[in-house]
C-alpha positions in Angstrom: 19.9 -10.7 0.2 16.8 -9.4 1.8 13.6 -8.3 0.1 14.1 -4.6 0.9 17.9 -4.7 -0.2 17.0 -6.4 -3.2 14.5 -3.7 -4.0 16.9 -0.8 -3.5 19.2 -2.5 -5.6 16.9 -2.7 -8.4 16.2 1.1 -8.3 18.8 3.6 -10.2 19.6 6.6 -8.2 16.9 9.2 -9.3 19.7 11.6 -9.5 22.1 9.7 -11.7 23.9 12.0 -14.1 21.8 15.1 -13.0 23.8 15.7 -9.9 20.2 17.1 -8.3 21.4 16.2 -4.8 23.3 19.0 -2.8 25.2 15.8 -1.0 25.8 13.6 -4.1 29.4 13.0 -4.4 31.0 10.7 -6.9 32.2 8.4 -4.3 29.7 5.9 -3.3 29.7 6.4 0.5 33.5 5.2 0.9 34.3 5.4 4.3 37.5 7.1 4.1 36.1 9.5 1.6 33.1 10.1 3.9 35.4 10.8 6.7 36.7 13.8 4.9 33.3 15.4 4.9 31.5 18.1 7.2 29.1 16.4 9.9 26.3 17.8 7.8 27.4 16.6 4.5 28.1 13.1 5.8 24.4 13.1 7.2 23.1 13.9 3.7 25.1 11.2 1.9 24.5 8.5 4.5 20.7 9.2 4.5 20.9 8.7 0.7 22.8 5.5 0.9 20.8 4.2 3.6 23.5 3.8 5.9 21.5 3.8 9.1 24.4 3.2 11.9 26.3 6.0 9.9 23.3 8.3 10.2 22.9 7.3 14.1 26.3 7.9 14.9 26.4 11.3 13.4 23.6 12.5 15.3 25.1 10.9 18.5 28.7 12.3 18.3 27.3 15.6 16.7 24.3 16.7 18.5 24.5 20.5 16.9 24.4 19.1 13.4 21.8 20.7 11.1 19.5 17.9 10.2 17.4 20.2 8.1 20.7 21.0 5.8 19.9 22.0 2.3 22.2 22.4 -0.7 21.6 24.5 -3.9 18.3 22.5 -5.1 16.9 22.7 -1.4 16.9 18.8 -0.3 17.3 17.6 3.3 18.6 14.5 4.7 15.1 13.4 5.1 14.5 14.1 1.4 17.6 11.8 0.0 16.2 9.1 2.4 12.6 9.5 1.5 13.2 9.8 -2.3 15.6 6.6 -2.2 12.9 4.8 -0.1 15.4 4.3 3.1 12.6 3.7 5.7 15.2 3.0 8.7 16.8 6.2 8.0 13.6 8.3 7.6 12.5 6.6 10.9 15.7 7.9 12.9 15.5 11.2 11.3 11.8 11.7 12.2 12.8 10.9 15.9 14.9 14.4 16.1 13.1 16.9 17.9 14.3 20.1 15.5 13.1 17.7 12.1 11.2 19.9 9.6 9.2 17.2 7.2 7.8 20.1 5.4 11.0 21.6 4.4 10.5 22.4 0.7 13.2 21.9 -2.4 13.5 24.8 -4.9 10.9 23.6 -7.2 8.5 23.1 -4.0 8.7 19.5 -3.3 8.5 17.9 0.3 9.5 14.4 1.4 6.2 13.2 1.6 5.6 14.1 -2.1 8.8 12.8 -3.4 8.0 9.2 -1.2 4.5 9.5 -2.6 5.4 9.7 -6.0 7.9 6.7 -6.1 5.3 4.6 -4.1 7.3 4.0 -1.1 4.4 3.2 1.2 6.4 2.6 4.5 8.1 5.8 4.1 4.7 7.6 3.6 3.2 5.9 6.7 6.4 7.2 8.7 6.1 10.7 7.4 2.1 10.8 7.7 2.6 9.8 11.6 4.6 12.9 12.3 2.7 15.7 13.9 4.2 18.2 12.0 3.6 16.9 8.4 1.3 18.7 6.0 -0.1 16.5 3.7 -1.9 19.3 2.1 1.4 21.1 1.2 1.7 22.0 -2.3 4.6 22.5 -4.8 5.2 25.4 -7.2 2.5 23.9 -9.3 0.1 23.4 -6.6 0.1 20.1 -6.6 0.0 18.1 -3.2 1.3 14.6 -2.5 -2.2 13.1 -3.3 -2.3 15.1 -6.6 1.4 14.0 -7.3 0.5 10.4 -7.5 -2.9 11.0 -9.6 -1.2 13.1 -12.0 1.8 10.7 -12.7 2.3 8.7 -15.7 4.7 6.2 -16.7 8.3 7.4 -16.2 10.9 6.9 -19.1 13.7 6.1 -16.3 12.1 3.1 -15.0 12.0 -0.5 -16.8 8.9 -2.0 -17.0 9.2 -4.2 -13.5 10.2 -0.8 -11.7 6.9 0.8 -12.8 5.1 -2.0 -11.8 6.4 -1.8 -8.2 5.7 1.9 -8.2 2.0 1.3 -9.2 1.6 -1.1 -6.8 3.2 1.2 -4.0 0.6 4.0 -5.4 -2.2 1.7 -4.5 -1.3 1.7 -0.7 0.1 5.3 -0.7 -3.4 6.7 -2.0 -5.2 4.6 0.8 -2.7 5.8 3.3 -3.3 9.5 2.2 -7.0 9.5 2.0 -7.2 7.7 5.7 -5.7 10.9 7.3 -8.4 13.1 8.7 -7.0 16.4 7.8 -6.4 15.4 4.0 -8.0 17.9 1.3 -9.2 15.7 -1.0 -10.6 18.7 -3.2 -7.2 20.8 -3.4 -6.6 22.8 -6.9 -3.3 23.6 -8.3 -2.7 26.5 -10.4 -4.8 25.2 -13.3 -7.6 24.4 -11.1 -7.4 20.6 -11.5 -8.1 18.6 -8.5 -6.4 14.7 -7.5 -9.9 13.0 -8.9 -9.5 15.2 -12.3 -5.8 14.0 -13.0 -7.0 10.4 -11.9 -9.9 10.4 -14.3 -7.6 12.2 -17.0 -4.8 9.6 -16.8 -7.3 6.5 -16.8 -6.3 5.4 -13.3 -9.5 3.7 -12.4 -8.7 2.2 -9.0 -7.5 5.7 -7.8 -10.7 7.3 -8.9 -12.7 4.4 -7.0 -10.5 5.2 -4.2 -11.2 8.9 -4.4 -15.2 8.6 -5.0 -15.2 6.6 -1.7 -13.9 9.7 0.5 -16.9 11.4 2.2 -16.4 14.8 1.2 -15.0 14.5 -2.4 -16.3 16.9 -4.7 -16.5 15.5 -8.5 -18.3 18.7 -9.6 -15.4 21.2 -9.2 -14.4 22.9 -12.5 -10.9 23.9 -13.3 -9.9 27.3 -15.0 -11.1 26.2 -18.2 -14.6 24.8 -16.8 -13.7 21.3 -17.2 -14.6 18.5 -14.6 -13.6 15.2 -13.9 -16.2 13.9 -16.2 -14.8 16.1 -18.9 -11.5 14.8 -18.5 -12.6 11.1 -18.4 -14.9 11.4 -21.6 -12.8 9.5 -23.7 -12.5 6.7 -20.8 -15.7 5.0 -20.6 -15.4 2.9 -17.4 -14.4 6.0 -15.4 -17.0 8.3 -17.0 -19.5 5.9 -15.9 -18.3 5.7 -12.5 -18.6 9.3 -12.2 -22.1 9.4 -13.9 -23.4 6.8 -11.1 -21.6 8.9 -8.2 -23.4 12.1 -9.3 -27.0 10.1 -9.7 -26.3 8.6 -6.0 -25.7 12.0 -4.7 -28.4 13.7 -6.3 -30.6 11.1 -5.3 -29.1 11.2 -1.5 -29.5 14.9 -1.5 -33.3 14.8 -2.4 -33.9 12.4 -0.2 -32.4 13.9 3.3 -32.7 17.6 2.5 -35.6 19.2 4.3 -36.5 23.1 6.5 -34.2 23.8 9.1 -35.6 24.9 12.7 -36.2 24.0 16.0 -38.7 21.3 14.9 -36.6 20.2 12.3 -33.8 19.5 14.6 -36.0 17.9 17.2 -37.4 15.6 14.4 -33.9 14.8 13.6 -33.2 13.9 17.1 -36.3 11.7 17.5 -35.2 10.1 14.3 -32.0 9.2 15.3 -33.1 7.4 18.5 -35.4 5.2 16.2 -32.8 4.2 14.2 -31.8 0.4 14.0 -28.2 -1.0 13.5 -29.1 -1.8 10.0 -29.7 2.0 9.2 -26.9 3.6 7.1 -25.0 7.2 6.9 -26.2 9.2 3.9 -22.8 10.2 3.0 -20.5 7.2 3.5 -23.7 4.6 3.6 -22.1 3.0 6.9 -24.0 2.6 9.9 -24.7 6.1 11.7 -23.3 7.0 15.0 -25.6 9.7 15.9 -24.6 13.0 14.4 -26.3 15.2 12.1 -25.8 18.4 9.9 -27.6 21.9 10.3 -27.2 24.3 7.4 -28.3 28.0 6.5 -31.6 26.1 4.8 -31.7 22.5 5.1 -30.8 20.0 7.5 -29.4 16.6 6.7 -30.4 13.3 8.1 -28.3 11.2 10.2 -24.6 10.7 9.5 -21.9 8.8 11.0 -19.5 10.4 13.7 -16.3 9.9 11.2 -18.1 11.9 8.4 -19.1 14.3 10.8 -15.3 14.6 12.1 -14.3 14.9 8.3 -16.6 17.8 7.3 -15.6 20.6 9.8 -18.4 23.4 10.6 -17.8 26.1 7.8 -17.0 23.7 5.0 -19.2 22.9 2.4 -21.4 19.9 2.7 -20.8 17.1 0.1 -24.4 16.6 -0.4 -25.5 19.9 -1.2 -22.7 22.3 -1.0 -24.0 24.5 1.6 -21.6 25.7 4.4 -22.3 23.6 7.5 -23.1 25.7 10.2 -23.7 23.4 12.9 -23.1 19.5 13.6 -25.8 18.1 16.1 -24.2 15.5 18.2 -27.3 13.1 19.3 -27.0 10.9 22.4 -28.7 7.4 21.7 -31.5 7.1 24.1 -30.9 4.0 26.2 -33.7 1.6 26.5 -35.6 1.1 29.5 -34.6 -2.0 32.0 
């Protein structure tokens, strides 16, 4: 038995005894019983069981089949495949021109949220590659896929080995999510909590570290009770120290790079850019700069790398001083004379 097959065999059906799936029938996808179903129902059942060739055949023989069909709970075939980690089926379904990767269940869950919670990194990767996937979609409680994994605790339905597999998957999933240029790491749920708040509260040190490494993370956001991520981590010393150090570094960088704005300041910024050596670093992500700069209403910032400038669009808060970015100055490096 291959690694993928053995892994799938170890995971119990999430809807076992709950009848959550609109496609679930007590027949385990037996061919003679599957044949009695409508193409739409067969597609959902085959997706759930990972029967990729059956899925291909249904899509080929029934071009009008509704790939986004839902039942009472709002689950689609894509959700069925995503929540069970059926990577090959997810790949085939996402190839369909009318697939909707953002369809939500009755409680607001998307396929991306489901796969993220279970730690299915390969499925998450495929979903994020689809141009229509909304990485910042929120469920009924306001949680995004990123927040689903930072807020999740241990599941009573899993044996220790299954829980360890899920945690390992989460380490990869959070990096995939944070690597997307359009991810909003500061989304707040209905309680005002952020992904960082939940990671700190749950004691997820690795996730806190990953989140603090994102150029636009705001660890000063307060929820509706006035609490910050540091408040959530007050009993978790390592995480609290990480947040305090991040605050200290941020304040130091703001003090060093803010200055009055104006034509002279911008000219000085451009002059500074052309004098930088390869060892100079971006003031946000601390990597080598690529000739960009921020301009705010009252201050201008030193050179930042192009990746950070793209991650912080005009009109969004600067991660250093929280003023709205009015302009991004793209500064070409002067070529040395021959």
